[in-house]
C-alpha positions in Angstrom: -11.1 -8.1 22.1 -9.3 -5.3 20.3 -7.8 -5.7 16.9 -4.8 -3.5 17.5 -1.6 -3.5 15.5 1.7 -1.7 15.4 1.8 1.4 13.2 4.5 3.8 12.2 3.2 7.4 11.8 5.0 9.6 9.3 2.6 12.6 9.2 5.1 14.7 11.3 8.3 12.9 10.2 10.1 16.1 9.1 9.5 17.8 12.5 9.2 15.0 15.0 10.5 11.9 13.3 8.7 8.6 12.8 6.4 7.7 15.7 5.8 4.1 16.5 2.6 3.0 18.4 -0.3 0.7 18.7 -3.5 1.6 16.8 -6.9 0.3 15.8 -8.8 0.9 12.6 -11.7 3.3 13.1 -14.7 1.4 11.6 -17.5 3.4 10.1 -15.7 6.7 10.2 -13.4 6.9 7.1 -11.6 4.2 5.2 -8.0 3.8 6.2 -8.4 5.9 9.4 -6.7 4.8 12.6 -6.8 5.8 16.2 -3.7 5.5 18.4 -4.4 3.6 21.5 -1.8 5.5 23.6 -3.8 8.7 23.1 -7.4 8.4 22.0 -7.4 11.9 20.5 -4.8 11.1 17.7 -6.3 10.0 14.4 -4.4 9.5 11.2 -5.8 9.0 7.7 -4.4 7.2 4.7 -2.3 4.1 5.0 0.9 4.6 3.1 0.7 8.4 3.5 0.3 9.3 7.2 0.7 5.9 8.7 2.3 2.6 7.8 2.3 -1.1 8.9 6.0 -1.6 8.4 9.0 0.4 9.4 10.5 0.0 6.0 7.5 1.6 4.4 7.6 4.5 6.9 11.3 5.1 6.3 10.7 5.2 2.5 7.8 7.7 2.9 9.9 9.9 5.3 12.8 9.9 2.8 10.3 10.9 0.0 9.0 13.7 2.2 12.5 14.9 3.0 13.6 14.9 -0.7 10.5 16.9 -1.7 11.2 19.4 1.0 14.9 19.8 -0.1 13.7 20.4 -3.7 11.3 23.0 -2.6 13.9 24.8 -0.5 16.5 24.7 -3.3 13.9 26.3 -5.6 13.3 29.0 -3.0 17.0 29.6 -2.5 17.5 29.9 -6.3 14.6 32.5 -6.5 16.2 34.5 -3.7 19.6 34.4 -5.4 18.1 35.7 -8.6 16.3 38.6 -6.9 17.5 42.0 -8.0 17.0 45.2 -5.9 17.2 48.5 -7.6 
């Protein structure tokens, strides 16, 4: 019997959105590593970073990722605005 559970993957949240699927813990490989059952070639590390057990946790992480991305882009825009060409 498989010990599968629902996961919400946020690794690619800013490009593909939050992915929902069934997964199993990969025992003996790396702590916190999961393998998606739909595709045996997809592995994700770090509960709370790349994957989550609740949709609420996944949404919170995706919002954090988005906010960090916005801050990085705003800094880049500011640098470009301050550039001087002579």
